[in-house]
N, C-alpha and C positions, 0 to 999 in steps of 0.2 A: 545547343542542338545534338539529340545523341546522334551517333554514326548511324544506327539502320532507321531506314523511313517507317514512318507509324501508317499503317495501313486503315484507311477511311471506308468504309461501307455507306453511300447513300443513294436512300430509295425514295424516289419521287416522282409523281406521273406527268408532273413537267420537269423533270431532270435537263431537256437540251433549254428551258431558261436559266438554269443554272452553273453556265460555262463558264462566267464570270468568276464565279466562286469558286468553282474548278481549279480554274487554272492560277487563282489566287491563293490557293492551298498548296499546290503543286511548287510554288512557286516557294513557298513559305518550307518548303520541304517534308509534305505529306501527300503520300499515293491517295488517289481518291479511286473507288470504284462505284461507277455510278449504273442505276439500276431504276426502271420504271414501274414495277408493282412489285408488291408486298410477295407474292410466288417466285417472280424472280430472285428478289432479296435472300428468301429460304436458300434456293438452290445453291448461291452464291455463299451464302452463310454456313451450307455444310461440308462445301467442300476446301474452303480458302480461313484462313486465320486473319482476323480482326483486331484491331486495338479498341473499336468503337463504330457505333452506326447512329446515322443518324435517319431519322426516319418520317418521313411525313402522315400524319393520321389521318390524311384524306385522303385514299386510294384508292378504285376499283378494283375489285374484285375482292380479294381480301384485304381488311381494312389495316391502319396502322395498329389498333389493338390488339387483332388477330395476329397481326405478324410479328408483334412483341411478344406475344404469350409463347408462341410457337421458339422463337428466338432464344427466350430465356429456358423454355425446357432443354433446349439441343448445347447452349454454351452459357449459363447463368452468369459466368462473372464476368461477361463482356457487358461493358454500360453502353447503353441506349439510350439516343435524347430523343425525344418528341419531338417536330416540329409541327406547328397546326396553323388554320386560320383563326380557329374559332377559340374564344375564350367560355366556352360554356364550362360551370362548375363540375358538374357531372362526369364531362370527358377527361379533365384535369385528373379528377380523383381516379376514374376508374387506372389514366395510367399509372399513377403514384401506386396503386396498388399493385400495378404488376412489377414495380419495382424499377421503373424508369431510372435514369441517372440524374436526366435534367429535362426542362421544359423550355422550348421557346415558342414565341407568338410571331407569325409573319407580319408583315416583310421582317426579316432579319438583316443585319449588315456583316460584311466581312470579319469586321473587327469582333463581334458578338460571338461570333462560328469560333475565331482562333482561340477569343479568352475560355470559351468553354473546351474546346481541345487540351488546353493548359491544364485547365482546371481539372479535367478526370483522367487525362491521361498520362501528363508530364508533371501534374504538381507534387510526389513523391520527387522527382528531382528537383524542383524547385526549393521545397520542404526543407529538404537534407541539404541544399545548399548555403540557405538561409539559416539555418539552427548552425551549420557548424560556423559559418562566420560570426552568429550573432557570438558561441561559445567564446571563440576564439579574442572576441573581443573582450569578452567579458571576466578570459580566465586570468590577465595580471589582477584586475579590483578585485578577484576572488582570491589571489595567492595574497594580494597585500590586508585582505581581511583577517586571512588566517595567520598572517607573522604580526597580526598587531590587537588580536582579538583579546579582550583583560576581562570580558563581564560574561555573565551567562546569556545575558540579550544576546551579544555579539556573536558566541556560538550558536547559539539557536539559529539566530539569522542566515551564519554560514552553511549549517545544516537543512536550513529550510531550501537553500538557494542549490545546495549540490544535491538533493532531491529533485527539486526541480527540474533538472539538468539530465539526471540519471532516466527520467520517468521521458522526457524530450530525444535523448542519444538513442534511447534503447530501440526504437522503432525504425532507424534509420540507419543507412550504411554509412558509418563515420569512424574515422581514423580518430577524431576525439573521444572517443570513450575510454582509448589507455591513457591519455591525460589524464579525461576527468578521475580516473581511478585512482592514478595516481594523485591527483589535488585530492582527492578524500582521504587519504591515507596520509599524506600532509595534517589534514586536519583533524584526524584522528591521533597523529601524534601529540600535536598543539593541544588537543584536548584534556589527552590525558596527562599533560605536563600540570595544564592547570587543576584540574583535579586533584592529583596528588601536593601541587603546591597549595589548594584552597581546601579540602572538602573537609577536614579536622577543624577548623576554623570555624565553619558554619554552626557545631555544636558548641560553641564557646562564643557566642555574642556578635559572631562573623554577618554579612551581607549574606544571608542564606536564598537561595533560590524556591521557588513551591516546589516539594516534594510531597513524598509518596504519601506520610501520615495528614498531610494540608488539603487531600481532594475533597474531601466530605465536608469541613470546617470553613473551606473557601469558595468552595463551588456547587455544593449542594441543599446545604443547608441554609444560603439565603434564598436561593429559589422556593423552598419550602415554605421559608418565612413568611413569602411576599402572596403565599397563598396557590403557590403551582403544585401542580400535579406532576412528579419528577419520575422518571426511569433511569437509574442507572446501568448503563451497558458496559462492561468490563470484559474483552475481547483478550484472553492471555496471550502474553506474547506480539503484541501486535506494533507494527514498527511503525515511522511514521509516514514512510513511502508506500505501507500499503494502506493507510486510510488516504492518501491522497489518489491510489488508483482505485478504491470500491467510491469514493465521494460524488464521482458522478452520477453512480445508480442512485443511492440516497437523494440525490437532488429531486426526484420524480416527487418524491410527498414530505422532503425535510428543507427547511432554508437553515443554513448555519449563522447563529447569533455571535458565536467567540469560537476562534479556532487558537488554541495556543501549544508549546510545547512546556512541559515542564520535568522535572529531572527525577527519575527512581533512584530510591538510595541504593545504597552499596551492602550485601551483594543484590546484584538485579537478577535476582529469584525468586520464585512464588512464596517459599517460605518467611520471607524477610520482607518483599517490597508489598505483595499482594495482601500480608496480613499488616502491614503498615498503614496501609490504604482504608482496609476495614475497621481499624481498630483506633485509628489516629495516634497512633502511638508509635515509637520508635520500638526495635524487638526487645530491647533489654525492658524497656517500660511495661512491656506486654510479661515479659516472665516476672515482674517484679510485683504487678500489681494482679494480673491475674496468670498464676501460674497453672492452672487447670485448663487455662486454653492455649498455653505457650507446645510448642513441639520443639525439641532440641533436636541437635543432627544425629544421635543416635539413636533417636528413636525411630521405630519403624513404621509408626503411623504414617499416614497420609499428612503432608506439610500444608493444606489448606480446607480442614474438614471444620473448622470452626468459626468460620466468617461469618455466617449468620449469631453466633454469640458474640463476636469481636464488634459486631456494628451493634448490636445490641446494647455493648458495655460502651461504645463511642455515644450512641444516643443518651444513655442514661448518663453519663458523664457532662455531656452540654444541657440536659433538662429539655430535649429535645421528646416529645412526647408523640410522635409520629409512627401509627400503626406503620408497617412495613411489608411485605412478602419478599421472599429471596429464593430465587431457581438459581440452578447450576446447571449446565445444559451441556452435556459430552455425547449426545445423540441425536441423529435427526428424525428421530421418530418422537421421541420425547420433546423434540422444538414442536414439533407440532402438534403434538396433545397440550403443549403448554400456551402455544399461540389460539386453539379451539378454547380455552378454558378462561382469556382474558376478556371476550366479549363481559359488558358490563361492568369492569374493573373499576373502582373508585377508590382503593388506597394511595393516600398522597404519594408514599415513600414505596417504589418497587428495585427491587436491584437483580440483573442477571450477569452470571458468569459464562462466557461461553469459551469451549476450551477447545478450538477444532485449527486454531492456528499451531498452537502449543503444540498439538498432536502433531500436526504436519509437520514442523521441524524435527519434532524425534523420530517420525518414520523417513525422513529424510536421512538421518545418521543408520538406523538401524537395518532400512532395505536397500538392497541394491538397484532394486527396479525403480523406487524414490530418489537414488540417488543420480539417474540418470534421466528422470525426467524434470528434476530440479538442480539441474546444473551449474547455475550461475541465477546473478540477481534478478535479471530481469524473467529467468522462468518462475522465481518464487514470487514476484509479485502477480504474473500470469495465472498462475495455478490459485492464488488468493483471490485473483477476478472472478476465476472461472466458478470456485465453490461459494463466491456469495452470491454470484449469480444465478444458481441453481439450487443453493441449498434453502434449507427453513429458515435461515436466520433473516434472510430477504424479508420473507414475508411477515416475518416475528415481527421487523422495525416499522414492516408495513404497517399493521395491525395497531400497535403502539401508535403511531401518527395518526390512525382512525380512532382512537378515543382521546386523544387531545392532549398527551402526557408531552412536555419535555424532553427532550434525552440527552444525558450528561456521558457521550460516547468515550474511552478512554481505554487504559492497557496497564498491568503494573510493571511492564519490563518489556523492552524490544528482544531482537538475535543478531548476531554479526556472524558473518562466514567466517571460518577462521581455518589458516593456512599452515603455521608455524609451531611448531610442536618447540617445547622447552623444558626441559626437565626439573623436577621437585621430587625432596626427600621429603618424608613424614613420619609418623608414626601411625599404626595400625589402625587407630581410630582417626585417622582425617578421611573427610570427607571424600566422595566420590565425584563432585562435580571439578567439569574441565576448565572452568573458565575463574573460580577461585577454590582456598584451600583454607579451613578452618583447622586449626591444631598445634600440637605443639612441637617446636624445634625443627620448626620449618626451613627445609634450606633449597634455594631456588638459583640454576646457573644463569638465568638471564638475568639483567638489571634495570630490563623494562617493567617492573611490575612495582605494585605500589604493596606495599606493607604496613599495616596496623597493628601495633606492637601494645594499643592500650584500646582495645575494644570499647569500654564500658564509657569511654569518652566519645565515642562517636552513636553510641546507643547499641550497642551490638553485646550481646553476653559473652560473658568470658568464665566456660566452665572449670576453667583453670587457671592458676597465677602465671603460666608460661604462655596459655594461649595467644594467637597470634590469628592475624587473615590475611593473606597477599590473594591479591586479584592481577590477573592478566591483564595486558592492556591491546590497543589494535588490534593486529589478527592472530596473536598467540593464544595457545591450549596449553595447557599441563599434561604432562606424563611421567611416570615413573621409573625409574632405571631398567627395573625387569620389563623384557617385552619391548624395550623403548620405539624401537624401529616399524615394529608390529601395531602396535596401538596407536603410532602416530600416522600411517598409512591409514587406520581404518577411520581415523575423525578426521583426516586433512581434507577439508572445504566442506566440512557440514557446519550447521547453524548450530551456535551453541549462545548460551548466556551466563550470567552470574559475574562478568567483570566488566572493566571500562572499556568504552567504546560510544560513539555518539548513537551507534543505534539503538544499544541497550539501553542506553540512559536518558537520551533526548527523546520524550515519547509523546504521543497527540493526547489534547485533554478537549473536548469538542463537546460545545453545548448546541443544540440542534432544536428548534421549534417546529411542529406541523405546518403546511402550507394549507 
């Protein structure tokens, strides 16, 4: 029990008959202020602070419903529990419409009252205690999973668990958050070691997981071949924890048929990973088969301007004659326009790329105000949720459900919050990404990097015979020796992508059916 007594206001025209209840609650550590009318309740409510109100629905003078309405105007955050003899449906509907916290039917027993109090004014305390206890119990199991993980599926299960605990612990006062952060760092270290050991073997007959080029071939084409109408929605830079954050909102009009985690190719950047999704090819294969559609690091054009043509090329290669629509949504006004145009849509395959999350992470880098607003992982998820709740994207997905389309929801890569700058040296043609470098004669101070010296063997272009790729791991990011400390300060605690972390590489692929 907390040290300060919880304050209860109880209004009932037969309050004298409730003395046994009041004595019972006082013995349990609650302070009860009894009043016998709605007006008396309002007079006290305006001058004193209460943690909860019990309100009789049938009182002379001001009714319970009228008193409730005034109380919500004065102090809307206080939970109010309606107690009534009536079970009439319209009374319940009125009370619920006025935002009551709970509804009890007379006669009530003391334990009902006690349970109601624990639920509404002490639930956070009990949730925090139980959440902390459960995480402590699972900590050792998770540590063992991290130390023994040897397969993609095992790392996927670890990452799911870590995300689940991040979501549970973010809303409670918990000393466990620091432990969870350290455990996540351990998992990322283990993941990076596993990738460095196994990644190259995936392209020479090794047991490869599902990767970016496989999305349409393995998840979209089979649905189309069954006669399903499909809408593929690619949210750029969309992490698994962000998917779990918005999932309850989508639950209003979709059911989840399948949820899985798949692996982004390296580099975890749009030019590579998203083009691999649309083409069904690794970057070097795109360059060889369709050089007109490949944009190199040196080109100043947008890196994702050929997605529609790349998808058509993939459809042609697999001899899929499905007509399709393609939308790239960068602005709210355009999203609203597209939503209006969807009425009567019959095209079997439709694709939309939504760029808001990517813009959000980049604005976090570029704007001091956004750095203050998104100062931790929880804030990043919260802003994602707020965007989805209030953006036209939600109405866009609702309209797709109304039209009876299955949705394949995914992303090209995630993003990781970086904190540790490491020096790297390259020639003047080296790319500018903070999480990976492509160039000649790359030299890095850190040993915690993955260097690919034979790019062609992992499906990456090799502009020069001495070209290599270097990928940052964990929370590291690259900086050049010139003005190193200045740039390290600018980019520390920003969200970046391109390298090796669970957040960047282990990404959601979800199939949804309209309800």
